[in-house]
C-alpha positions in Angstrom: 0.3 -0.3 0.0 1.1 3.4 -0.6 0.8 6.2 1.7 0.2 9.7 -0.6 0.2 13.1 1.4 -3.5 14.4 1.7 -5.5 17.8 1.8 -8.7 18.4 3.7 -10.5 21.6 3.0 -13.9 22.9 4.2 -16.8 23.8 2.1 -19.8 26.3 3.5 -22.6 25.0 3.0 -26.0 25.8 4.3 -26.9 22.9 6.7 -30.0 21.6 4.1 -28.0 21.7 1.4 -25.1 18.9 3.0 -25.9 15.9 1.1 -27.0 17.9 -2.1 -23.4 18.1 -3.8 -24.4 13.6 -4.3 -26.9 14.6 -6.9 -25.8 18.2 -8.4 -24.7 17.2 -12.5 -21.7 20.4 -12.4 -20.2 18.7 -9.4 -20.3 15.6 -9.7 -18.6 15.8 -13.5 -15.8 17.7 -11.7 -15.5 14.8 -9.2 -14.9 12.1 -11.9 -12.6 15.3 -14.0 -10.6 15.4 -10.7 -10.5 11.4 -10.5 -9.4 11.2 -13.8 -6.5 13.5 -12.9 -5.6 11.3 -10.1 -5.5 8.4 -12.5 -5.3 5.5 -9.8 -2.8 7.2 -7.5 -4.8 9.0 -4.8 -8.3 9.7 -4.3 -11.2 12.1 -4.1 -13.4 11.9 -1.1 -16.3 14.3 0.4 -18.5 14.3 3.3 -21.0 16.3 5.2 -19.9 17.4 8.8 -22.5 15.8 11.1 -21.9 19.2 13.1 -21.0 22.4 11.4 -22.5 23.8 7.9 -20.0 22.1 6.2 -18.8 19.9 3.7 -14.9 18.1 3.8 -13.2 17.8 0.9 -10.0 15.1 1.2 -7.9 14.2 -2.0 -4.5 12.4 -1.8 -2.2 12.0 -4.3 1.5 12.2 -5.1 1.9 15.9 -5.8 1.0 18.0 -2.6 0.8 20.6 -4.5 -1.5 19.5 -7.3 -3.7 18.1 -5.2 -3.9 21.2 -2.8 -5.2 23.3 -5.6 -7.9 20.4 -6.1 -8.9 20.4 -3.0 -9.6 24.4 -3.1 -11.1 24.3 -6.4 -13.8 21.3 -5.7 -14.0 23.4 -1.8 -14.9 26.5 -3.9 -17.5 25.0 -6.3 -19.2 23.6 -4.0 -19.3 26.6 -2.1 -20.2 28.4 -5.2 -23.1 25.7 -6.1 -24.7 24.7 -2.5 -23.3 27.9 -0.5 
C-alpha cells in the first residue's frame, strides 16, 4: 500500500444543502474529472460534517501542490453551487 500526502479543505454549505452535492451534475462532473486527473494514484473523498454547516473535501495524491489546488477548487465549487 502506498501512502500519499493528504489535503483537507472545508466548503461552507447551508445545512439543508449538505447532502445535495451527491446529486448536483456539475459537482459530479468535477469529481469525475479530478479522479481522472489522479489516474489511480490518489483519491477524492467528500463528506458532510455532522455538526457544522460544512462539506469536507479530502484529496490524497502524489503531488501536494497539485492536490492542494484540486481540493481548493472543489471546495470553492461546492460553496458556489450549494453555499
